[in-house]
C-alpha positions as CSV (number, residue, x, y, z in Angstrom):
1,X,124.9,267.1,58.8
2,X,126.6,264.7,61.2
3,X,128.6,261.9,59.7
4,X,127.5,258.4,60.3
5,X,129.5,256.4,62.8
6,X,132.6,254.9,61.3
7,X,132.6,251.1,60.7
8,X,134.8,248.1,60.8
9,X,138.5,248.3,60.3
10,X,139.0,252.1,60.8
11,X,137.2,252.1,64.2
12,X,139.2,249.0,65.2
13,X,142.4,250.8,64.1
14,X,141.8,253.9,66.1
15,X,140.8,251.9,69.2
16,X,143.8,249.7,68.9
17,X,146.1,252.6,68.6
18,X,144.8,254.1,71.8
19,X,144.6,250.8,73.6
20,X,148.2,249.9,72.5
21,X,147.1,246.6,71.1
22,X,148.7,246.9,67.6
23,X,152.1,245.4,67.0
24,X,154.6,248.2,67.1
25,X,157.9,248.9,65.5
26,X,161.1,248.9,67.4
27,X,162.0,252.3,69.0
28,X,164.5,254.3,66.9
29,X,168.0,254.5,68.4
30,X,170.7,257.1,68.3
31,X,173.0,254.6,66.6
32,X,170.8,254.5,63.4
33,X,171.1,257.9,61.8
34,X,169.4,258.6,58.5
35,X,171.6,258.8,55.5
36,X,172.3,262.3,54.2
37,X,169.4,263.8,52.3
38,X,170.1,265.5,49.0
39,X,168.2,266.4,45.8
40,X,166.4,269.1,44.0
41,X,163.6,271.1,45.5
42,X,160.3,269.5,44.5
43,X,157.4,271.2,42.8
44,X,154.0,271.4,44.7
45,X,151.8,268.5,43.6
46,X,148.4,267.2,44.2
47,X,147.9,264.9,47.3
48,X,148.9,261.5,46.1
49,X,146.5,258.6,46.2
50,X,146.1,255.4,48.2
51,X,148.0,253.1,45.8
52,X,147.6,249.5,47.0
53,X,150.4,248.4,44.7
54,X,153.0,250.8,46.2
55,X,155.5,248.9,48.3
56,X,154.5,248.6,51.9
57,X,157.0,250.2,54.3
58,X,158.8,247.9,56.8
59,X,158.5,249.1,60.4
60,X,162.1,248.2,61.3
61,X,163.4,250.0,58.2
62,X,161.3,253.1,58.9
63,X,162.4,253.2,62.5
64,X,166.0,253.0,61.5
65,X,165.5,255.7,58.8
66,X,164.0,258.1,61.3
67,X,166.2,257.1,64.3
68,X,168.9,259.7,63.9
69,X,166.6,262.6,63.2
70,X,164.3,261.7,66.1
71,X,167.3,261.4,68.4
72,X,168.4,265.0,67.8
73,X,168.9,266.4,71.3
74,X,167.2,269.7,70.3
75,X,163.9,267.8,70.2
76,X,164.1,266.5,73.7
77,X,162.3,263.2,73.9
78,X,159.6,263.5,71.2
79,X,156.4,261.5,71.0
80,X,155.9,260.2,67.5
81,X,153.6,258.0,65.4
82,X,153.8,256.9,61.8
83,X,151.0,254.9,60.2
84,X,150.4,253.4,56.8
85,X,147.4,255.3,55.5
86,X,145.9,252.4,53.6
87,X,146.4,249.5,56.0
88,X,146.6,251.3,59.3
89,X,149.8,249.4,60.2
90,X,151.8,251.2,62.9
91,X,155.3,251.8,61.6
92,X,156.8,253.9,64.4
93,X,155.4,254.7,67.8
94,X,156.7,256.5,70.8
95,X,154.2,257.3,73.5
96,X,151.5,257.7,70.8
97,X,148.7,256.8,73.2
98,X,149.7,259.2,75.9
99,X,147.9,262.5,75.9
100,X,150.3,265.3,75.2
101,X,150.2,269.1,74.6
102,X,149.4,269.4,70.8
103,X,149.6,273.2,70.3
104,X,148.0,274.2,67.0
105,X,147.9,270.6,65.7
106,X,144.7,270.4,67.7
107,X,143.2,272.3,64.8
108,X,143.1,269.0,62.9
109,X,140.6,267.9,65.5
110,X,138.7,271.1,65.3
111,X,138.5,270.9,61.5
112,X,137.4,267.2,61.6
113,X,134.7,268.1,64.2
114,X,133.4,271.1,62.2
115,X,133.1,269.1,59.0
116,X,131.4,266.3,61.0
117,X,128.9,268.4,62.9
118,X,128.2,271.1,60.4
119,X,127.1,271.2,56.8
120,X,130.2,272.2,54.8
121,X,128.2,274.5,52.6
122,X,126.8,276.5,55.6
123,X,127.8,280.1,56.0
124,X,127.9,282.4,59.0
125,X,125.6,285.4,58.9
126,X,126.1,288.9,60.2
127,X,122.9,290.8,60.4
128,X,121.8,294.4,60.8
129,X,118.5,294.9,62.8
130,X,116.7,298.2,63.3
131,X,114.3,299.7,65.8
132,X,112.9,303.1,64.8
133,X,112.7,305.9,67.4
134,X,109.6,305.9,69.6
135,X,106.6,307.1,67.6
136,X,108.6,307.1,64.4
137,X,108.4,305.1,61.2
138,X,110.9,302.7,59.7
139,X,112.4,305.7,57.8
140,X,112.3,308.3,60.5
141,X,115.9,309.6,61.2
142,X,117.3,308.3,64.4
143,X,116.5,305.0,66.0
144,X,118.8,302.1,67.0
145,X,120.7,299.8,64.6
146,X,122.3,296.6,65.9
147,X,125.1,294.8,64.2
148,X,124.5,291.2,65.2
149,X,127.5,288.9,64.9
150,X,127.1,285.3,63.8
151,X,130.7,284.2,64.6
152,X,132.4,285.3,61.3
153,X,136.0,286.5,62.1
154,X,136.5,287.1,58.4
155,X,133.9,290.0,58.3
156,X,135.9,292.9,56.9
157,X,135.8,296.7,56.8
158,X,137.8,296.5,53.5
159,X,136.2,297.8,50.4
160,X,138.8,296.2,48.1
161,X,140.1,292.6,47.8
162,X,140.3,290.9,51.2
163,X,140.3,287.4,52.5
164,X,138.8,284.4,50.8
165,X,136.0,285.6,48.4
166,X,133.2,286.1,48.8
167,X,134.1,288.0,51.9
168,X,131.4,289.5,54.1
169,X,131.8,293.3,54.0
170,X,130.5,296.0,56.2
171,X,130.3,298.3,53.2
172,X,127.8,295.9,51.6
173,X,125.7,295.7,54.8
174,X,125.7,299.5,55.1
175,X,124.4,299.9,51.6
176,X,121.6,297.4,52.3
177,X,120.6,299.5,55.4
178,X,120.6,302.7,53.3
179,X,118.6,301.1,50.6
180,X,115.8,300.3,53.0
181,X,115.2,304.0,53.4
182,X,117.1,304.6,56.7
183,X,118.7,308.1,56.4
184,X,120.3,308.5,59.8
185,X,120.9,306.3,62.9
186,X,120.9,307.5,66.5
187,X,122.9,304.6,67.9
188,X,124.8,301.7,66.4
189,X,125.2,298.8,68.9
190,X,127.5,295.8,68.4
191,X,126.0,292.5,69.5
192,X,128.5,289.7,70.0
193,X,126.3,287.8,72.5
194,X,125.8,284.7,70.3
195,X,129.0,283.4,72.0
196,X,129.1,283.6,75.8
197,X,131.3,282.9,78.8
198,X,135.0,284.0,79.2
199,X,136.6,285.6,76.2
200,X,140.0,284.0,76.9
201,X,140.8,280.4,77.9
202,X,142.6,278.8,80.8
203,X,146.3,278.3,79.8
204,X,146.4,281.4,77.5
205,X,149.4,283.6,77.9
206,X,148.5,287.2,79.0
207,X,150.2,288.6,75.9
208,X,148.3,286.6,73.3
209,X,146.0,289.6,72.4
210,X,148.5,292.4,72.6
211,X,151.0,290.3,70.6
212,X,148.5,289.7,67.9
213,X,148.0,286.0,68.2
214,X,144.2,286.0,68.8
215,X,141.2,288.3,69.5
216,X,139.2,287.8,72.7
217,X,136.4,285.5,71.6
218,X,133.2,287.2,70.5
219,X,130.6,286.4,67.9
220,X,131.2,289.8,66.5
221,X,134.6,291.0,65.2
222,X,135.9,292.7,62.1
223,X,139.2,291.9,60.4
224,X,140.0,289.5,63.2
225,X,140.2,292.3,65.7
226,X,143.0,294.1,63.7
227,X,143.2,297.9,63.7
228,X,142.6,297.9,59.9
229,X,142.1,295.4,57.1
230,X,145.4,293.5,56.5
231,X,147.1,295.2,59.5
232,X,149.4,293.3,61.8
233,X,150.2,293.9,65.5
234,X,147.9,293.9,68.5
235,X,144.3,292.8,68.4
236,X,141.5,294.9,70.0
237,X,140.5,293.8,73.6
238,X,136.9,294.8,72.7
239,X,136.1,293.3,69.3
240,X,132.3,293.9,69.5
241,X,132.8,297.6,70.2
242,X,135.5,297.9,67.5
243,X,133.1,296.3,65.0
244,X,130.3,298.7,65.9
245,X,132.6,301.6,65.3
246,X,133.7,300.2,62.0
247,X,130.1,299.7,61.0
248,X,129.2,303.3,62.0
249,X,132.1,304.4,59.7
250,X,130.8,302.3,56.8
251,X,127.3,303.8,57.3
252,X,128.7,307.3,57.2
253,X,130.6,306.5,54.0
254,X,127.3,305.6,52.2
255,X,125.5,308.7,53.5
256,X,123.9,307.4,56.7
257,X,125.2,309.4,59.7
258,X,125.4,307.8,63.1
259,X,125.2,309.5,66.5
260,X,126.7,307.2,69.1
261,X,128.2,303.7,69.3
262,X,127.7,301.1,72.0
263,X,127.5,297.4,72.7
264,X,124.7,295.1,73.9
265,X,122.1,292.5,73.0
266,X,119.7,293.3,70.2
267,X,116.1,294.1,71.0
268,X,113.9,291.1,69.9
269,X,111.5,293.7,68.4
270,X,114.0,295.0,65.9
271,X,113.5,294.0,62.3
272,X,116.3,292.8,60.0
273,X,117.4,295.4,57.4
274,X,120.4,293.6,55.9
275,X,122.7,290.6,56.1
276,X,126.0,289.4,54.8
277,X,127.5,285.9,54.7
278,X,130.9,284.4,55.3
279,X,132.6,281.9,53.0
280,X,131.3,278.3,53.6
281,X,132.4,276.3,56.5
282,X,134.5,274.2,54.2
283,X,136.4,277.3,53.1
284,X,136.8,278.6,56.7
285,X,138.1,275.2,57.8
286,X,140.7,275.2,55.0
287,X,141.8,278.7,55.8
288,X,142.0,277.9,59.5
289,X,144.4,275.0,58.8
290,X,146.6,276.7,56.2
291,X,147.1,279.9,58.1
292,X,146.7,278.4,61.6
293,X,144.0,281.0,62.2
294,X,143.2,281.0,66.0
295,X,140.1,283.2,65.7
296,X,138.6,280.9,63.1
297,X,139.4,277.9,65.2
298,X,137.7,279.3,68.3
299,X,134.6,280.3,66.2
300,X,134.4,277.0,64.5
301,X,134.6,275.2,67.9
302,X,131.6,277.2,69.1
303,X,129.7,276.5,66.0
304,X,130.2,272.8,66.7
305,X,129.0,273.4,70.2
306,X,125.8,275.2,69.0
307,X,125.1,272.4,66.5
308,X,125.4,269.8,69.3
309,X,123.1,271.8,71.7
310,X,126.0,272.9,74.0
311,X,126.8,276.4,75.3
312,X,128.8,278.5,72.9
313,X,131.7,278.8,75.4
314,X,135.2,277.4,75.7
315,X,133.9,274.4,77.7
316,X,131.0,273.8,75.2
317,X,133.3,274.0,72.2
318,X,135.8,271.6,73.7
319,X,133.1,269.2,74.6
320,X,131.5,269.6,71.2
321,X,134.8,268.9,69.3
322,X,135.6,265.8,71.3
323,X,132.0,264.5,71.0
324,X,132.1,265.1,67.2
325,X,135.3,263.1,67.0
326,X,133.7,260.2,68.8
327,X,130.7,260.4,66.4
328,X,133.2,260.0,63.6
329,X,134.6,256.8,65.3
330,X,137.7,258.5,66.6
331,X,138.5,257.5,70.2
332,X,139.4,260.4,72.5
333,X,140.4,258.7,75.7
334,X,142.4,260.9,78.0
335,X,141.9,264.1,75.9
336,X,141.4,267.3,77.8
337,X,140.8,270.5,75.8
338,X,140.6,274.1,77.2
339,X,140.2,275.7,73.8
340,X,139.9,274.6,70.1
341,X,142.8,276.6,68.7
342,X,145.6,275.0,70.6
343,X,146.8,278.2,72.3
344,X,146.3,276.7,75.8
345,X,149.2,275.0,77.5
346,X,146.6,272.9,79.4
347,X,145.4,271.0,76.3
348,X,146.2,267.3,76.2
349,X,145.4,264.8,73.4
350,X,147.0,261.5,72.3
351,X,149.0,261.7,69.1
352,X,147.1,258.6,68.0
353,X,143.8,260.5,68.1
354,X,145.1,263.2,65.7
355,X,146.5,260.6,63.4
356,X,143.3,258.6,63.5
357,X,141.5,261.8,62.5
358,X,143.8,262.2,59.5
359,X,143.1,258.6,58.5
360,X,139.4,259.2,58.7
361,X,139.9,262.1,56.2
362,X,142.1,259.9,53.9
363,X,139.9,256.8,53.7
364,X,136.9,256.6,51.3
365,X,133.4,257.3,52.6
366,X,133.9,260.7,54.1
367,X,134.2,263.2,51.2
368,X,133.5,266.2,53.4
369,X,136.6,265.5,55.4
370,X,138.9,265.8,52.4
371,X,139.0,269.5,53.2
372,X,141.1,268.6,56.3
373,X,143.7,267.3,53.9
374,X,143.5,270.1,51.3
375,X,143.8,272.7,54.1
376,X,147.1,271.3,55.5
377,X,150.0,273.6,54.6
378,X,152.3,272.3,51.8
379,X,155.9,272.1,52.8
380,X,157.9,274.9,51.2
381,X,154.9,276.4,49.5
382,X,151.8,277.4,51.5
383,X,150.7,278.7,54.9
384,X,152.8,278.0,58.0
385,X,155.1,275.7,56.1
386,X,155.6,278.2,53.2
387,X,159.0,279.4,54.5
388,X,160.3,276.0,55.5
389,X,162.0,273.0,53.7
390,X,164.3,275.1,51.7
391,X,167.5,273.7,53.2
392,X,169.5,270.9,51.5
393,X,168.7,268.4,54.3
394,X,164.9,269.1,54.2
395,X,164.2,270.0,50.5
396,X,163.3,266.4,49.5
397,X,160.1,267.0,51.5
398,X,159.1,270.2,49.8
399,X,155.8,269.8,48.0
400,X,155.5,266.3,49.4
401,X,154.8,266.8,53.1
402,X,151.4,268.4,54.0
403,X,151.2,269.1,57.7
404,X,149.8,271.2,60.5
405,X,152.3,273.0,62.6
406,X,152.1,273.8,66.3
407,X,154.2,275.8,68.7
408,X,154.0,276.8,72.4
409,X,156.6,277.3,75.0
410,X,156.1,273.7,76.1
411,X,155.9,271.9,72.7
412,X,156.8,272.1,69.0
413,X,154.6,269.8,66.8
414,X,154.0,268.7,63.3
415,X,151.2,266.3,62.1
416,X,150.1,265.4,58.6
417,X,150.6,263.2,55.5
418,X,153.5,262.3,53.3
419,X,154.2,260.0,50.4
420,X,157.4,258.1,50.8
421,X,159.9,257.5,48.0
422,X,158.1,254.3,47.1
423,X,154.8,256.1,46.6
424,X,153.3,254.8,49.9
425,X,151.0,257.3,51.7
426,X,151.9,257.6,55.3
427,X,150.4,259.6,58.2
428,X,152.5,261.0,61.0
429,X,152.4,263.0,64.2
430,X,155.6,264.5,65.9
431,X,155.4,266.2,69.3
432,X,158.7,267.6,70.8
433,X,158.4,268.8,74.4
434,X,160.5,271.9,73.8
435,X,159.8,275.5,72.9
436,X,159.7,276.3,69.2
437,X,162.7,278.1,67.8
438,X,164.3,278.0,64.4
439,X,166.5,275.0,65.2
440,X,163.6,273.1,66.7
441,X,161.5,273.5,63.5
442,X,164.4,272.5,61.4
443,X,164.9,269.4,63.4
444,X,161.3,268.4,63.1
445,X,161.5,269.1,59.4
446,X,164.4,266.8,59.1
447,X,162.3,264.0,60.6
448,X,159.5,264.6,58.0
449,X,162.1,264.8,55.2
450,X,163.6,261.5,56.3
451,X,160.1,260.0,56.1
452,X,159.5,261.5,52.7
453,X,162.7,260.2,51.3
454,X,162.3,256.7,52.9
455,X,162.6,253.8,50.4
456,X,161.8,251.3,53.2
457,X,159.8,248.5,51.6
458,X,159.0,245.3,53.5
459,X,160.7,242.2,52.2
460,X,157.5,240.9,50.5
461,X,156.7,244.1,48.8
462,X,157.3,244.8,45.1
463,X,160.6,246.4,44.1
464,X,161.2,249.9,45.1
465,X,160.0,252.6,42.7
466,X,161.9,255.8,42.9
467,X,159.9,259.0,43.4
468,X,160.2,261.7,40.9
469,X,160.3,265.3,42.1
470,X,157.1,267.0,41.1
471,X,155.3,263.8,40.2
472,X,151.9,263.0,41.6
473,X,149.9,259.9,41.9
474,X,146.1,259.7,41.3
475,X,144.0,261.6,43.8
476,X,142.7,259.8,46.9
477,X,139.5,257.9,46.2
478,X,136.2,259.6,47.1
479,X,132.8,258.3,48.0
């Protein structure tokens, strides 16, 4: 269900960010280092609310607070944007309207598009369709059974706990086939043709599949192309064939022997004999963001393309995501996407676009987009931020910062939300044009921690109110 076009101030904000017409804060300087950060590690808390009574942050004070951390030579010359979530005031900006390589922070755009173009309660369906042998009946041994993928990378061969429940399981589908009276199958064929075009994108490194970063894109894959449920290591280069083999094994386990395995498009005359369903789109989006799941990102991008009448290809998905952002009132000038996972080094998008997407999720009126916020990893606790923010100089941000990470050989990035020491909700995007390594991530985390511990009120604001580790403000308004 597409969201209605955004109105009034938020559209004006996003447009002004990209047009550069908002007043901006002075650029941070190396001579203004942030004071040392100390304090106990926080407990994870609910996303704080938009408190209009919290002291507004002063742009000059915020710029001074972040200046030393942003000037760390290990970050190169990072692009940065910090915005007040409630008012939209730009507090810090450095090349925020210039398209840059986002890496996996582009998943914020993919998530926003998926929740804009698709019903969040929709599920992805994997079907089994059967054609009896010539001259035989529906229960005559033999015949051909197709496993038809619907784009669900969470489909699993596991028979125990796996993934986000309720996971779609080949074992359940195999039992459904058996229960229709089919006692033996001549051939199982994997059909991943709901997605088309190249299976890898321009700008992808040759080793992404063998290194285990992503599976070649297909509408049919099992356990995200892994060799076994929960396994690590390389992904299969032929996910549809691997899925067909796994389904044949599942059929054998329930007493339905299979002769051969192949891949191909299902015969239109075949009848459905079973189906299983993924978790909802909302759950898939949340999982994609928390775990930075590339397979889910590419599949969700293609689902957006299909919903918008575009080809289920890399190009169609990229066009669909940018179109859905524009439908949500988020300007995309200068954006060029080659994929929807962020793995391509050829992707370019303005930091202001991603921050505007976050603000769309924060502001009232778009409850479906709250999943974008709940899916962001929590510093020090979940997902790709679970092992970060434990050091003394970053611990003030633990449990306070929620952000999407990104890393490629040309960029290390972080974009998300944070509540400062005065209880003011801020949005930020940080994009360092350097390859990720441990020191790079720590340097970005110090910027986020400086922002989290900033007591930087404007002169006209109420007195500063100290934040309490583990405390939380009321949830963001819905409606």
